C-alpha positions, 0 to 999 in steps of 0.5 A: 781324717775329716770324715773322724772329725765329722763323726766326733762332732756327731757324737758329742751332739748327741752325748750332750743333749742326752746327758743335758735331758737325762741330768735335767729329769733327775734334777727334777725326781731327786728335787722331789726326794729332798723335797719329802726328806725334809718334810717338815723341816724350816728349808727353803726353796731355795734350800733345797735347789743348793742339796739337789744341786749337790746331788747332780755330779754323784748322778752324772758320775753314776748314769756315764755309760747310760749316757755312753751306749744311747749316744752311740746307739743315736749316732748309727741309728742317724748315721744308717737313716741317712744312708751315711755308713754305707757311703762311708763303705762305699769309700773303703773305710770299714765300719770299725774303722768309723767307731776310732772317732766316738772312741776317742771321745769315750776315752778323752770323757772317761780319762776327763771322768777320774781326773777332773769328775771325780774331785768334784763328786767327793767334794760335792757329796761331802758338802752335801752330808753336811748340809743335810745333817746341819739341817737335821741335826743343827750341826755337821756330823763328820766321820774320817779314818786317818792312821790314827784311828778314827774319828767322827763329829756328831751334832746336836742341839746341845753343841758339838761332840769330838769321837776318836777311836782307835779300833772300828767294828762294825757287823750288820747290827752293831757299831763298834768303836775300842779305846775311845775318848769323847770330848763335848763342846758347848754351842759357843764352842767351849769344851764342857766335858771329856770321856774315855772307855775302852769300848763305845756301842751303838743302839739305837739314839746312844752310844752305850759306853762301857768302864767309862770316866767322866771329867769336867772341863768346866773352868773353876773346876778340878777335873781329876778330882770331880771325875767319875767313872761309870762301868756304863754310860749312855752318852746320846748322839745322832749318829746311826748305824747305817751312816756310820757303815756307809761312810767307812765302807764306800769311797765316793768321798774320796778323791782318786787322787787322795785315795792311794793316801788314805789306803796306805794310812788305814792299812798302817792303822790296821784297817781293812782297805780292801773297798778303797783298793777296789774303788780306786781301781774300778775309777782307774778303769773307767775309760775302758769301760766307757769304750766298752758301751759304746761298742756295745751300742755299735755292735748292734746298731752299726747296720743298714736301715733297710733290713729291719729290726732297728729297734728290737736292736736297740733295745738289745743293746740297750739291755746288754748294757745293763747286764754288763754294768751289773756283772760289773758292779757284781765284780766289784762287790766280791772284789770288796768282799775279798772273794775275788782279786782287786786287778780282776774285780776291776777290770776284767768286766771292761776287758772282757766287754770290750774283746764280746763286742769286738767279736760281735762287730767282727762277725757282723762286718766280715760274717 
């Protein structure tokens, strides 16, 4: 038992060190990217640091598999060089038994990632996008899907506009909203006009509204008497094709606790929920995938240092880890496109990774 605690402590020490180093490097790179992205805007260094910190949880979540495999490699290479693995085997404990502590730690980290880090990532990602839109356009641009349809909020120097649509279609270069209602507000918060249109198509920096009717909401005027109908109306917007598709197509801005209810509401509204379903299952399978990364790192480094080839073994482990990571992402894309079942897309890659690496470990231990 003491030996297991020892391995667990060593693993967590290296995990913390590698996590801190990698996160620092990523934040420095991201800070440089924020400076470039907001070049020309009057932002203080503190505001740029705030944006970088808001991106940090998302970066940490994305790099967890790499951190896990590097921690395992450093742990077992160190144990091999100090001959601690040889001593462990000499007392009758197999190498696979020595993996119990790192695997338990990886599972605990995975559970904490899903239960705690995921909601933090969702909150910080939404806050980052809100601040980014505010700095660029003078107001946040928000998008939301619910059982009542699609809601958007766009900001600008002339005020805010709230857009509601009962249906959405988004081809590669054609974002279209159907049965659209738009309420515009002055910078002071007072409503100025309401627009109802059969369809709104995003083209460049304008919404092209078809069969639109405009009611002025200025005090002292009768809205219906002063309403105007247009067969085609252009409405300026700060939203972009990519911004809308990315926000609607990914679920990273939704907490794992809120995803089931979101999926249910979208299904009732008739929207596609495939990406949300795949994302939920991928997040739930995260602990299993982190365990697989530990096994990948151990499969090539649980060997005596005198046998040589340590550098090649480390390189092979890292490359295999990257390969499994990209296979998981590829399976996720196939699941989102409906080409394979959701459960298969989320759970097959980590399960296959664990079986593959267990086979390598058993072969190395028992020959």
